[in-house]
C-alpha positions in Angstrom: -5.7 0.1 -6.0 -3.0 -2.1 -6.9 0.0 -3.0 -4.8 3.7 -4.6 -4.9 4.5 -6.9 -2.2 8.8 -6.7 -2.2 10.2 -9.3 0.0 13.7 -8.5 0.9 16.7 -8.9 4.1 14.7 -6.5 6.1 11.4 -7.8 6.0 8.9 -6.8 3.3 7.7 -3.8 1.8 4.4 -3.3 0.1 3.9 -0.4 -2.7 0.7 0.6 -3.4 -0.9 2.7 -5.9 -4.2 4.3 -7.3 -5.5 4.0 -10.7 -7.3 7.6 -10.4 -6.3 10.7 -12.4 -4.8 12.5 -10.2 -1.0 13.7 -9.7 -0.5 11.9 -6.8 -1.8 8.6 -8.5 0.6 9.1 -11.6 3.4 9.8 -9.4 2.6 6.6 -7.4 2.5 4.6 -10.7 5.5 6.1 -12.2 7.4 4.6 -8.8 5.8 1.1 -8.8 6.9 0.7 -12.9 10.5 2.0 -11.4 10.4 -0.2 -8.5 9.3 -3.4 -10.9 11.8 -2.1 -13.7 14.7 -2.1 -11.4 14.1 -5.3 -10.3 14.3 -7.2 -13.3 17.4 -5.1 -14.2 19.0 -7.1 -10.9 17.8 -10.4 -11.6 14.6 -10.7 -9.6 11.1 -12.5 -11.3 8.0 -10.8 -11.1 4.9 -12.4 -10.7 1.6 -10.9 -10.7 -1.7 -12.2 -9.7 -4.2 -13.7 -11.9 -7.7 -15.1 -11.2 -6.6 -15.2 -7.6 -3.5 -17.1 -8.2 0.2 -15.5 -8.7 1.7 -16.5 -12.2 5.5 -15.3 -13.5 5.0 -12.4 -15.3 7.6 -10.5 -18.3 5.1 -8.2 -19.6 5.6 -4.4 -19.2 4.0 -2.8 -15.9 0.3 -2.9 -15.9 -1.7 -0.5 -13.1 -4.4 -2.0 -13.6 -3.2 -5.4 -11.9 -4.1 -6.2 -8.4 -1.2 -7.6 -7.3 2.9 -7.8 -8.2 5.1 -10.0 -6.1 9.0 -9.7 -6.5 11.2 -12.6 -6.0 14.7 -12.1 -5.8 17.3 -14.7 -6.9 18.3 -17.3 -4.6 22.4 -16.7 -3.9 24.5 -18.4 -2.2 27.0 -21.4 -2.4 
């Protein structure tokens, strides 16, 4: 099972998906891929867990990644 941690002004959201070959798993994977794509389009950075640590990631979505985190840009003035 993989997941995305999305931090936002409402707290945080966890999106999870299974990697089994079922209709529900395919839907979950498509939704997770959409969330990462839209986050990147809106200026967010994405990290993925590699060997227990998060590293910045610019690669296409990989459903076999254990965990992604979406990092929102800092705004202010």
